[in-house]
C-alpha positions as a Python dict, from the first residue, in 0.01 Angstrom:
ca = {
    (1, 'M'): (0, 0, 0),
    (2, 'P'): (337, 186, 119),
    (3, 'T'): (554, 343, -149),
    (4, 'T'): (879, 153, -214),
    (5, 'Q'): (1204, 313, -291),
    (6, 'H'): (1446, 155, -534),
    (7, 'I'): (1801, 285, -439),
    (8, 'S'): (2130, 245, -650),
    (9, 'I'): (2485, 359, -606),
    (10, 'D'): (2699, 443, -880),
    (11, 'T'): (3026, 278, -726),
    (12, 'D'): (3229, 437, -1007),
    (13, 'R'): (3130, 783, -898),
    (14, 'C'): (3138, 729, -521),
    (15, 'I'): (3424, 902, -353),
    (16, 'G'): (3346, 777, -2),
    (17, 'S'): (3253, 1097, 180),
    (18, 'G'): (3012, 911, 398),
    (19, 'Q'): (2728, 1185, 391),
    (20, 'C'): (2483, 908, 296),
    (21, 'A'): (2570, 693, 593),
    (22, 'L'): (2555, 995, 824),
    (23, 'T'): (2213, 1102, 686),
    (24, 'A'): (2039, 774, 652),
    (25, 'P'): (2232, 518, 866),
    (26, 'K'): (1946, 274, 864),
    (27, 'T'): (2002, 242, 470),
    (28, 'F'): (2357, 318, 405),
    (29, 'T'): (2680, 204, 547),
    (30, 'Q'): (3047, 218, 403),
    (31, 'D'): (3222, -89, 294),
    (32, 'D'): (3568, -200, 406),
    (33, 'E'): (3728, 42, 147),
    (34, 'G'): (3517, 342, 278),
    (35, 'F'): (3276, 353, -7),
    (36, 'S'): (2909, 374, 13),
    (37, 'A'): (2705, 47, 44),
    (38, 'L'): (2345, -40, 103),
    (39, 'R'): (2252, -223, 421),
    (40, 'P'): (2090, -557, 365),
    (41, 'R'): (1722, -548, 218),
    (42, 'A'): (1780, -173, 172),
    (43, 'E'): (1757, -164, -204),
    (44, 'D'): (1385, -194, -229),
    (45, 'A'): (1259, -77, 108),
    (46, 'P'): (963, 121, 219),
    (47, 'A'): (1011, 494, 146),
    (48, 'D'): (1221, 684, 389),
    (49, 'P'): (1260, 1071, 350),
    (50, 'L'): (1606, 1042, 489),
    (51, 'V'): (1721, 839, 171),
    (52, 'R'): (1619, 1132, -52),
    (53, 'E'): (1807, 1364, 174),
    (54, 'A'): (2108, 1125, 165),
    (55, 'A'): (2099, 1138, -222),
    (56, 'R'): (2098, 1525, -227),
    (57, 'A'): (2382, 1535, 40),
    (58, 'C'): (2607, 1315, -191),
    (59, 'P'): (2887, 1555, -321),
    (60, 'V'): (2910, 1366, -643),
    (61, 'Q'): (2537, 1255, -699),
    (62, 'A'): (2628, 878, -679),
    (63, 'I'): (2287, 787, -545),
    (64, 'T'): (1980, 733, -736),
    (65, 'V'): (1641, 695, -578),
    (66, 'A'): (1321, 604, -761),
    (67, 'E'): (974, 542, -614),
    (68, 'D'): (671, 334, -718),
}
């Protein structure tokens, strides 16, 4: 069974740098105000190594990734 990633974004911490959307565009996008948002069905998606890289690239560590 494939590993699933649970992704959350701390919207109070996000500054809208866009690093997540640049690093993992299949998972992250930016909302109308420029802040990070998850694409539909991305919150509990199959594991993608780019998601962890996007979390590391976030300058304010607003992204949390847990796997099960």
